[in-house]
Steps between C-alpha positions, in 0.01 A plus 500: 500500500586874480853457625558203269367696202739786591789271526428359159482814294762759448261767394168680603227562277266797536176551310416875477228684316582865434323795341720679244680475169655154454850615408510742792394220743752269368777753515407576856504149600835430332658795688463325832798304639445130519256480212594217263222491249178680408222338295168651388221263583205700394541817294269787518235561234287797401258439791759450760788717630679224691717194418618210695861414539706202627817613676774257583747603767804368686400293807710723732336826430128595582417759236148579589569827689731599225217434247274702700720805524614487137143464383389785724778725376390428144140559602421140381208355721549139615163318489622169616818340617530130588808294594482165314576188720608175358231224525576177649491344171772739370728424807446130435579535145834700589588260764474190272667681221792591736530142617518366146786728412699390799 
């Protein structure tokens, strides 16, 4: 299933929770080669110093090390980092969608 899901998507999605000012975090993420899009999933509030982001990258480039070093340089602690994997349902939907288009 993992190799099938990789062959069906052109991007990699990474959920990351980072402590720091939202705009600084976004600018740091966008400065990394291979990042296509950044979405704020959970924004910080007065009781929290961290936010959660969804990072979409090109499939060819694993940006996790680059993220780590960029955040470290800016003194932005990473509290969580998870690579999203396509579910079997998502793979099935992509396969059936592709077949209908042919």
